[in-house]
N, C-alpha and C positions, 0 to 999 in steps of 0.2 A: 586325298581319294585315291582309290585303288583303283586296278585296272578294272574288275565289273565292276565299279559303285554305279550305282544308278547317274543318271548326267541330271532327269528329271528333278533332283533336287538342288542344280544349279540355275541361276539366269543364264539365259543361253550364252549371251556374251562372254561369259564367266567359264561355262563348260566348251566354248570353243577352245579356250586358251589352254584345257586342260587336254583337249584332244589333238591340240596343233602340239604341247610337249609330249604328249604320248608318241605322237607319228614321229617327230623328232628324233625321241628316243631310238626307235625301231629302226630308224632310217642310219643310224649312230651302229646300232647292233649288228645291220646286216654288212654294214662296212665292215667291222672289226669280227666280222666271221665267229658273233657272239648271240647267244638269246638272252631275253631278257626273266628274269627272275619272275616268278609267280607273285610273290609279295611286295612286289615292287611299287612303292606310293607315289602316287605322283598331285599330293597335294601342293597347293600353291601357299605358301605365305603370305601375309602382308606384314614390308616391314618399318620396324618403327618408325624408321631413318628416311628422309625424304632422297638424299643423295645414293640407296639400297634399290630405289625403283618402286613401282608400286605392286608386284610382285617376285617374289621370290621362290626357289627351286632349289633341293639337296638332291636332286635325284640323280648326278654325278657321281656323287657322293657314296650312296646306294651300291653302285654299277662298280664300282672302286675293284673291290675283290673278285664278283662275278671276271670283268672285263681285263683283268692283270694289266690294270693302266692305273696312270697318275688320274685323279678323279679331275686336274685343271685340264687334262688333255680332253678326257669325255667330255668335262662343260664345254670346251671349244668349240666343238665339232655338234652338240646339240645347239649351242647358241647360234652357231652360223644357221645350222637346217632348220633351225625354228624361227630365224629373222626372215628367210627365204620364204618360208610357207605360210606367214602370219604377218604379211608387209600390212595390212589396212589396220590391223589391231595394235601393232607397234611401233612405237618411236624409234627403240632399238634397244640391243640385250647387249650386257654385257654378263662379263664371268669376272666374279670376287672372291677374294680370301681364299681358302684350300677346295675350292671348287663350286661357290652357290651361281647362280645363273638366275639374274637379274634384270626383271622385263617392266621396263620403263613402258607404258601405255599411252597409244594416238586418242587424239581428241574422238575419232573415231570408233572407240569402243566403249566411250563413255556414252554417246549419244546410242550405240547399240543395246547396252544394258538399260540406260532411261526411255528407252522408246517399246522394252518388251510388257513395261506396265501398260503402256498403253494399247499395248496391240491383244494384252489377255484381258483388260477390265480388273472387274472385281476377282475375278477367278487367278490371277499374279498371285504366286506364291502357294497355289493351294496344290502341293506337292500329292502324290497319289502315296501315303504309307502303311495305307489300311488293305487297298485294294479288294472293297468292298465287304470285309469281314466285320461279325455278326460282335458288334463291344458292346460291355452294359457298365453303365457307370451308376452306383449308387450313392446316394449323398444325403445328406442332412441326416434323417431317419433318426428325429429325436421323439423320442419316448412321448406324446401323447398327454401328460402330465403338468404343463407348463407352457408356456410363452416361448419363442425362440429365445436367446440368448447372445449375445455378441460373436459368441464362439462357434454359436449354430450357424450366425452369420455367414462367417471367414467361408467356413465350412460349405455351405450355398453357393457363394461366391466362385471358388475356386471349383466347388464339381460341377456346374456351371457351364465355367470357363473351358475347363478341360473336356468336357462334350462338345462343344463349339468347336473347340480347334482340333479334335478326333474326327467330327462331321467331315469340317473344311480339311483334311486331309486324307479324306479319302476311305473313312471307316462309318459303317453305317452303327450307328448309336441309339441305343435307347438310355432312359434318362431313370432311375429307378427310387423310390423312398420307399424303406423298410417300414413298415408299423408294427411295435413292440407293444400290439395290443393282446396280448397271451400273458398270464404270472402274475406275480406277486405286488410288482406295480400299479396294476391295472385294478387290483383288491383297494393299495395302500389309500390309489385317487379316489375308489368311489367311498371308501368310510371317512377319508377328509373332507370329501365336499357335502357327502352325509352329515360331518359333525359342524360344519359350517352351516348349513341350512336347520340346525338343531339349534345352532349359535342364533344367525339372524330372526328365529322364531321367538326366541327368548326363551327357552328349554335344554340350556346346551348341558346343561348336570345329564339328561338324558342319552346323550351321545357325545360325550366327548372326544377330543381331537387326540389323535392315536399316537404314541411316545413319535413313532416313524415314522409319522403323516406329514404331510404336504403345508406348509405354511406360509406362502403368498398370498399377497392380498388380494392376489386375482382369482383366490378361490372364494372368497366373500364378493363379491363382484359375482359369480355364477350360483353362490346362495341366495343375495337379494332376486338373481335372473328367476331363479326357479319359485321362491316363491309369488312373485310375481305368477308365474304361468300357472303355478300345480295350487298356489294357495299352503293353507296347515293339513293337505290331505295325509303326506308320509305321517303327523306326529301321534298318530294312535295306530300307524304300521309298525310290527316289530322287525327291528334292524336288519336281521337277516334276511326277511322277505322282502323289502326294498332296495335291499343293497345294489343287486345286479342293476339294476333302475337308475341308481346314480351311478354305478360304474359307464354304464351306454352313454348317459345322458352328459357327464362330464370330460369323456374321452372324446364324444362326437363333436362340442364347442370348443373344446381347446385344439383340436385338430383342424375344425372350420376356421381358426384364429392364425393358425399355423401356416393353411393353405391361404388365406388371405395376404400374411407378410411376406410370404415366400410369391405370390404373383404381384405383388406391389414389388417385389426386388427384382421381376423379371427371370422369372426362374419358375417354369414348369416344367412336370413329370410326365412319361409317359403312361407309369404304371403305379401304383400305390399297392404293395404287393404286403398283405396280411400274415403277421406271424403265426396266428390261430389256424388259417388256411393249412399251416404245413400239417396242422394235428389233424383237421377237420379229412385230408386225404391221405392221410396217415403215411406223409413223407417222409417226418423223421422216422418211421419204424423201416421204411425202406431205404436209406440211406445207413444205416444200421446193416442192414443186412448186407447191402451191397460190401461194405469193408470186411464183415466177417468173411463174406467169400472172396474178396483176394488177400486174406491172410492180417487184417490190420484191427481187427477187434479180440478181446478174449476177458474172460471173466476171472475175477481176482476178489477177495475179500468180500464178496456176497454182491458185485459195482461190475459194471462192464467199463473194458477199459477202451481206447482207441491206442493202438502203439506211435502214438508218433515222433519215439524216440527213433526211430527207423529212418525221418528223415529229417534230422537234427537237431530235433526237438529235445530242453532240456533235460524234459521227464514225461513220462505216458501220464496221458488225460483221459480223465472219466465221464464217460457220456450220459450212462445210466447209474443212478445212485442203488445203493445198497435197499435203498426202501421203494426201488420202480420208479421215482419221477427223473426225469431226463434233466440235464443239465442244462443251462442258458446255451452252452457250447454244440451241444446234441441239436439243439434246434438250428447252430450257426451254419453244422454240418449239412443238415439237411435242407437249408436254404440253399446254400452254396451248389447242392449235389442238383439241387432243381434249375439253377442256372444252368451249370453245365452241359448234365444229360437228357434231363427233359424237355428244357427251353432251347437249348443250342447254342450257345454263346461262345465265339471262339476264343475270348479274352472277359477277365472280368475287371471291374477297378470298385475298391473300396475306401471311402472317406471318410476316417475316422479319425477323431478326437486323439490327443496326446496320450491319453490317459491311457488309450489301447493300446499301447508300444509293446506290451507284453505278451499280449494276444495275437501279433502278428507272425510269427514263430508258426504254432501250433494250426494256425489257420492257414500257413502255408505249406503246412504238412499233409494237411485233411483233404486240402486241395490234389496235392502231388497225389497222393494215397486214391485217388479216386481213377489216378489215370492222366491225368493234365499235367502238361511240359512246366517246371519252375516258372517262366513268364506269361504263363496264360493267367496268372493274378497278380494282383498288385493291391499292395494297401498304401495309401497316401494318409498320411498322418499330420493334423492340422493344427499347429502351437497355440498356445496361449494370447491374446490380445488384450494391452493394458490400453485404456484410455487416459489422453493428457490433453491439457490444455494450456496454451502455449509452453510449451514443455514439460508441463509439469502434470505430476500425477492426478486424477478427480477421481471422487466419485459419485457418479450424477444422481440425484434422485431419480427415485423409482417406484412407484407405487404398485410393483410386479415384488417386489421384497427383498430377498438377498442379491441378486443380477441386474447388469443390466439388458432390456430387451433390444432386442433387432430393431422394433418399431422405432422406441427413442431415440438412437440414431441415424435413424433413416430421418424424421421429423423435424430435428435438429441440423443436416448436413444436406438431405438429399438422397437417391438413389444412384446417384453416379459417381459422388465423391467418395461412396458409403465402398463402392463394387471397386474403385482405382484403389483403393485405401490396403483391401482387404487381400487386392492380388500383385501388389506392387515390390512385394518380396516373396521368397520362397515359403512356401506354405507351410516348410519343419521347422522355420526358423521362427521365434519372438515375436509380435507385433508392435510396437508403438503406434499407437493411430490419433494423433496427434486434432482432435476438433476445431482448433481456431484455424490452423494451417487448411485444415478440409475445406473450410466455408468463406475463405480470400478468397478476392477477387483478383488477382494477380499471378505472376509469371513464378512466385514462390510454390504455388500449389503445382501441383505434377497435372493433374489431370484437367484443371483449369489450362495450364503450360499446353496439351493437348488441344485439349476444343478448341484454343484458341486460334493454333495455327491453322487446322481444318476452315473453324470459320473466318481468317484473313482470307487463305486462297478463295472462300466460296464469294467473298466481298470483292475480291480483286476480277474474278469472273461475269459477278453480277454490273460491274462497274464497266468490264468489255464491252457486254451485253447492250447496256444501255447505251454505248458507241455504233450500237450496229453489230455487233458479232455475235456468233453462234457457238455456245462452249459446246454443245453434243458435238459441233462440227471438228471439237479437238480432237475428239475422239475415234471419228469415221477417218479423219487422215491417214492412211497409212503408212508415209513417206515416214524415213528414219528423220529423228531431227537433227539438225543443222552441227555440222562439228564446231562451228564457228562458237559455239555456246559455252564450249567447254574446252575455253584459253585459259579459266582462271580458278583457281585452286576450290572455292566454297561452290562450282557448280559443279567438277568432279567431286569435291566428297558428297555431295546431294545424289548422283550418280550413284558411286562406289557404295552408299547407305540404301538405294533403293535395289541395287545387284544382291545386297548380298539376303533379303527379305525370304526367300525360297530356303536356305540353308537353314536361317533362322527360325523357319517356320516347320519343317523337319526337324531339328532341334527339339521345340518347344513340344513337338506329336511325341516325339520317341520317350525325353524326359519328362512329361506331363507335366509342365511347366509353363504355367498361365503368365507369369513371373517374368520369362522371357520376352513374350510381346511385351509387354509392358514397358521393358527396359528399352527392346527395338525403339517402339514406336516416340519418346523421350527423344533418342538418339535422333532419330528423324526429323522429330520435329525441332532439335536446334539445329541441324544441317539445314534446314530449308529457313529458318529465322537468321542465319549468318547468311546462307546465298541473298535472301529478301534485302539485309543490309547490306550490300555491297552491289548489288545487281538492278537495277529500274525495269522495273518488267512491263508497264505501261509507258508507251511514250516513246518507246524506241522505234525503229526501222522496223517494215514491215516484217521481216523475215527474223528479226531478231526479237521482238517483240511476239510474235505468233509461236516463235522455236519455246521462249521464254515458258508462256500459258501454256503450251504442253507439257514443257516440266514439272510447272505447277499443278498443273492436271493432276499427272503422274502421281507426284506426292499426297492431295488430296483422295487419290483412290486408295492409296497402301493406308494412310492414313485412318479414313474411313471403315480400311480391313480390320485393321488391329484393334481399334474401338469395339467394334460388332464384335469379334471374338471374346472380348474383355466384358461384352454387355453393358457398353456406357454409350453414349447421345452421341452424334457427329455432329454437333449444331452448326450451322448453315447462319448464323448469325447472334452475335455477344454484346 
């Protein structure tokens, strides 16, 4: 970390070490009649080897040129000052190699680190990265032309988890679903539904399925529903006259199914934004006029173009075709103009399918042309999902047609497993989803492994309460955990893992990376299981038992936080 870094990103015990190191470096600089360079880093690394300490710093080597001194001499001075000023948190400080400063932490440090969780409770790790700024996360946004497939499901899990992480880390978050309810795809949907209706009425020759129509069996079910509700009243109506009704009905019914699937998946939106509303409010024209005024729109070959090459895009993009019809890109420009200009979001995050990779540069260019900084807009790309069973690729039987629906996966493995499996890998990497593994009730299943750790701790607490204990008192007790708990490596490793949670959350927030939370949670569960296997919690002396119960409660709190950020339940029994 640099001198001006925000210490709130660190566990208080870790921040104390960094402050102590900085103070020791300042004292050394004064003794040598020197000044510390502005770019000096006080980041503490975790050595791989135990003999190199619990933390290490290369600050002395950074100062060698500025001080005109051998780095080992500088390191010796800093180490002496550090040892003197931080006796309670350090067992010893050593100088190694060309000038590394190795810190060996005391049991008190580990006790202080773990105690921070109990002091802050559910807000532990909630580093303030957003400072209340407004951010919109737009995700899923599937066309209302068919049910959600597993690709949409992964996007839903990622978008929702990103929103949860950002909200936890100080952003004012709004979740939005963008409805592509205008354009050719809706007309095609209407014609497809119309054709299916005539088919189930035995009159398919009067309205054949369009060549580019939607062919999924879900439209046959929809057609049967229309016949049941409306009878044969459309058979004598001209196709062009009834088409708008079929468009609206099919889109509304499909959208209702999408809403229900998402609600079941634990995904709720603050707003559902209609593409059609952009044209109703003349937002497309407003956005284009803004680009013209800024000098980024021009006419050529009878069309209106956006000068996206001014922002490193590989070519300029058409906004209005020569026939006067706006492009899809024009709608997207208007939509983002609405986000930034009309609604005033400080930041916008779009979650898109991997097939939108080539679309990102032009959208980034459009946002910059609106006067926004490059970092104000971010597109997260969601890679494909391959379904497997026992490690082998499978094609799940589906009545939906040519794709596997999210509903089918939820029916087979449940919400928790589906969400976790979607989130445990980087969103821009292809995901192999093993259905058999997701259903296993064993530690081989990562989500089961996590939930079992939480349930095990809850069980221990219930047993203790059955003996007259009060679990709530564990958190009300504001005293630090006893040092004697951290005389063994498993307890120290557990406290270490708890200590890095704020840093991990800061990283997940900056990188928009739910997989970092999943990986951290698995590490924490592993550290707890190791601790539990070597340290009896109940049945020890009062001080040890009470201390270990409080340490276990700290772990439970953080596990519950992680699971909640991923949208996965934290069961107390399994």
